[in-house]
C-alpha positions as CSV (number, residue, x, y, z in Angstrom):
1,M,8.8,-18.6,3.2
2,T,8.6,-20.6,6.4
3,R,6.4,-20.1,9.4
4,A,9.4,-18.7,11.3
5,D,9.8,-15.9,8.7
6,F,6.6,-14.0,9.7
7,R,4.6,-13.2,12.7
8,L,0.8,-12.7,13.1
9,L,-0.3,-10.1,15.7
10,A,-3.8,-9.2,16.6
11,A,-4.5,-5.5,16.4
12,G,-7.7,-5.4,18.4
13,D,-10.6,-7.5,17.2
14,T,-10.9,-6.0,13.8
15,A,-7.3,-6.1,12.4
16,L,-4.4,-8.5,11.9
17,T,-0.8,-7.4,11.5
18,V,1.5,-9.6,9.5
19,E,5.2,-8.8,10.2
20,L,7.5,-10.1,7.4
21,G,10.8,-8.7,8.7
22,D,12.4,-5.9,10.7
23,A,14.3,-3.8,8.2
24,V,13.9,-1.4,5.3
25,D,14.7,-3.9,2.6
26,P,13.4,-4.3,-1.0
27,K,13.0,-8.1,-0.7
28,I,11.0,-7.8,2.5
29,N,8.8,-5.0,1.0
30,A,8.3,-7.2,-2.1
31,Q,6.9,-9.9,0.1
32,V,4.6,-7.4,1.8
33,L,3.3,-6.3,-1.6
34,A,3.1,-9.9,-2.8
35,L,1.0,-10.9,0.2
36,D,-1.2,-7.8,-0.3
37,K,-1.8,-8.9,-3.9
38,A,-2.5,-12.5,-3.0
39,L,-5.1,-11.5,-0.4
40,S,-6.8,-9.2,-2.9
41,E,-6.9,-12.1,-5.5
42,A,-8.3,-14.5,-2.8
43,K,-11.4,-12.2,-2.6
44,L,-12.0,-13.2,1.0
45,A,-15.3,-11.8,2.1
46,G,-15.0,-9.5,5.2
47,I,-11.7,-7.9,4.4
48,V,-12.3,-4.1,4.7
49,E,-8.8,-2.7,3.9
50,T,-5.2,-3.7,3.7
51,V,-2.4,-1.3,4.6
52,P,1.1,-2.3,3.3
53,T,4.2,-0.7,5.1
54,Y,7.9,-1.2,4.8
55,R,7.9,-4.6,6.5
56,S,4.4,-5.5,7.4
57,L,0.8,-5.7,6.2
58,Q,-2.1,-4.8,8.4
59,V,-5.4,-6.4,7.4
60,H,-8.6,-4.8,8.6
61,F,-11.6,-7.1,8.6
62,D,-15.2,-7.2,9.7
63,P,-15.6,-9.8,12.4
64,D,-19.3,-10.3,11.7
65,V,-18.4,-11.5,8.2
66,L,-14.9,-13.0,8.6
67,D,-13.6,-14.7,11.8
68,A,-10.0,-14.1,12.9
69,D,-9.1,-17.8,12.8
70,T,-10.1,-18.1,9.2
71,L,-8.2,-15.0,8.3
72,R,-5.1,-16.3,10.1
73,R,-5.2,-19.7,8.3
74,T,-5.6,-17.9,5.0
75,V,-2.7,-15.6,5.7
76,E,-0.5,-18.5,6.8
77,R,-1.3,-20.4,3.6
78,L,-0.6,-17.4,1.4
79,A,2.5,-16.3,3.3
80,A,4.1,-19.7,3.0
81,D,4.8,-19.2,-0.7
82,L,5.7,-15.5,-1.3
83,D,8.0,-14.1,-4.0
84,D,10.7,-11.8,-2.7
85,Q,11.2,-10.2,-6.2
86,P,9.5,-6.8,-6.4
87,P,6.5,-6.9,-8.7
88,P,6.7,-4.6,-11.7
89,G,5.5,-1.1,-10.8
90,R,4.9,2.0,-12.7
91,L,7.8,4.4,-13.4
92,W,7.1,8.1,-12.7
93,T,9.2,11.0,-13.8
94,V,8.8,13.7,-11.1
95,P,10.0,17.2,-11.9
96,V,11.7,19.2,-9.0
97,A,12.6,22.8,-8.6
98,Y,15.6,22.6,-6.2
99,G,16.8,25.2,-3.7
100,G,15.7,28.8,-3.0
101,E,12.3,29.2,-1.5
102,H,11.4,25.7,-2.7
103,G,14.3,23.9,-1.0
104,I,15.4,25.9,2.0
105,D,17.6,23.2,3.4
106,L,19.7,22.6,0.3
107,D,22.6,24.7,1.4
108,S,22.7,23.2,4.9
109,V,22.5,19.7,3.4
110,A,25.5,20.5,1.2
111,E,27.4,21.9,4.2
112,R,26.7,18.8,6.4
113,T,27.6,16.3,3.7
114,G,30.7,18.1,2.4
115,L,29.2,18.5,-1.0
116,T,28.4,21.5,-3.1
117,T,24.7,22.2,-3.7
118,E,25.1,21.0,-7.3
119,Q,26.6,17.8,-6.1
120,V,23.7,17.3,-3.7
121,I,21.2,17.9,-6.5
122,A,23.1,15.5,-8.8
123,R,23.2,12.7,-6.3
124,H,19.5,13.2,-5.5
125,L,18.7,13.1,-9.3
126,G,20.8,10.0,-9.7
127,G,18.6,7.8,-7.5
128,D,16.2,5.2,-8.8
129,Y,13.6,5.3,-6.1
130,R,11.2,2.7,-4.9
131,V,7.9,3.7,-3.3
132,Y,7.9,1.6,-0.2
133,M,4.7,2.8,1.4
134,I,2.1,5.6,1.4
135,G,1.1,6.9,4.9
136,F,1.5,9.4,7.7
137,Q,-0.5,11.8,5.7
138,P,-2.8,11.1,2.8
139,G,-0.6,10.4,-0.1
140,F,2.8,11.0,1.7
141,T,5.2,8.9,-0.3
142,Y,8.1,7.1,1.4
143,L,11.0,6.3,-0.9
144,G,14.0,4.0,-0.7
145,G,17.1,4.3,-2.9
146,L,18.5,7.5,-1.5
147,D,22.3,8.0,-2.1
148,P,24.1,7.1,1.1
149,K,26.0,10.4,1.0
150,L,22.7,12.1,1.6
151,H,21.7,10.1,4.6
152,L,21.2,12.6,7.4
153,P,19.5,12.6,10.8
154,R,16.3,14.5,10.9
155,R,16.2,18.1,12.1
156,E,16.5,18.6,15.8
157,T,13.7,21.1,15.6
158,P,10.9,20.2,13.2
159,R,9.1,22.9,11.3
160,L,5.4,23.4,12.0
161,K,4.6,23.9,8.3
162,T,6.2,22.6,5.2
163,P,4.5,23.0,1.7
164,A,2.6,20.3,-0.2
165,G,4.9,18.9,-2.9
166,T,8.1,19.2,-0.8
167,I,10.9,16.9,-1.9
168,S,12.9,16.0,1.2
169,V,15.3,13.6,2.8
170,G,15.5,12.2,6.4
171,G,17.6,9.3,7.7
172,I,18.0,6.9,4.9
173,Q,14.8,7.9,3.2
174,A,13.5,10.3,0.6
175,A,10.0,11.5,0.3
176,V,7.3,13.4,-1.7
177,A,5.1,15.4,0.6
178,S,1.4,15.4,-0.2
179,I,-0.2,18.2,1.9
180,E,1.1,21.1,4.0
181,A,2.2,19.6,7.3
182,P,4.8,19.7,10.0
183,S,8.1,18.0,9.2
184,G,11.6,17.3,10.6
185,W,13.0,16.3,7.2
186,H,15.5,18.3,5.1
187,L,13.8,20.2,2.3
188,L,15.7,20.0,-1.0
189,G,13.0,21.2,-3.4
190,R,9.4,21.2,-4.5
191,T,7.4,19.4,-7.2
192,P,4.2,20.6,-8.9
193,V,3.0,16.9,-8.8
194,R,-0.1,16.4,-6.6
195,A,0.5,13.2,-4.8
196,F,-2.9,13.5,-3.2
197,D,-5.9,15.2,-4.9
198,P,-9.3,14.3,-3.5
199,G,-10.9,15.6,-6.7
200,R,-9.4,12.8,-8.8
201,A,-11.1,9.5,-9.4
202,D,-8.2,7.9,-7.6
203,P,-7.0,10.5,-5.1
204,F,-3.6,8.8,-4.6
205,L,-1.2,9.2,-7.5
206,F,1.6,6.8,-6.4
207,R,1.3,3.2,-5.1
208,A,3.6,1.0,-3.1
209,G,5.8,-0.8,-5.6
210,D,6.0,2.1,-8.0
211,R,9.3,3.7,-9.0
212,I,10.2,7.3,-9.2
213,R,13.0,9.2,-11.0
214,F,13.4,12.9,-10.4
215,E,14.2,15.5,-13.1
216,R,15.3,19.1,-12.5
217,I,13.1,22.0,-13.7
218,A,13.4,25.8,-13.3
219,H,11.4,27.6,-10.7
220,D,9.4,29.3,-13.4
221,D,8.4,25.9,-14.8
222,Y,7.3,24.9,-11.3
223,T,5.0,27.9,-11.1
224,R,3.5,27.1,-14.5
225,L,2.9,23.4,-13.9
226,A,1.6,24.0,-10.4
227,A,-1.1,26.3,-11.8
228,D,-2.4,23.6,-14.1
229,A,-4.7,21.4,-12.0
230,S,-5.1,18.9,-14.8
231,W,-1.4,18.3,-15.3
232,L,0.1,14.9,-14.5
233,P,3.7,13.7,-14.6
234,K,5.0,11.2,-17.1
235,C,4.2,7.6,-16.2
236,E,5.4,4.4,-17.8
237,A,3.4,1.3,-17.3
238,P,5.3,-1.8,-16.2
């Protein structure tokens, strides 16, 4: 990667944003995750937190421990030699109960896309999704890999409340919701998976770079699994 391929932007006096592109692209996101990993392995004293997104990495630092110029030089050195191949991530199998009370927009998505509801479900199930980033809400999981036929503008009128575990689509993205919150996305179903659980040792189940495949379950199975606080979905290590 050359100097022209990235930009360094000060975000106040305690954060630095590294922009590695301007698109939702797996290679750009792979570079973001590679830089995040390289910074972690550099063990630079004074880094408080790193926040990877689709196309950028924000580095929060303590200016009393690490000065901005040293951080910039380190980032420039590390960013000059980044891999654009996605690092191996975990593969999660996430069960979904589609339609009905759990996916109240399924019928309208079918109508807008010219598909039957079963075809919408099949296309959603057929995706091999990449976790691009976690954010907006604690544990909210942004996914790439949505079938182009399911690309839809977000709702003109967002809902004030959507349930935790909602599986939805919006624009070119898919998502796993983590907590009850407003949303303008289209709700296809719901999963018993707890993407965010403050009672766990690691509250966040998914990480950027992971992959997700969905599997269909009955609504009764959703109710049973959702009632089991200790239940976790199947995960394959890289």
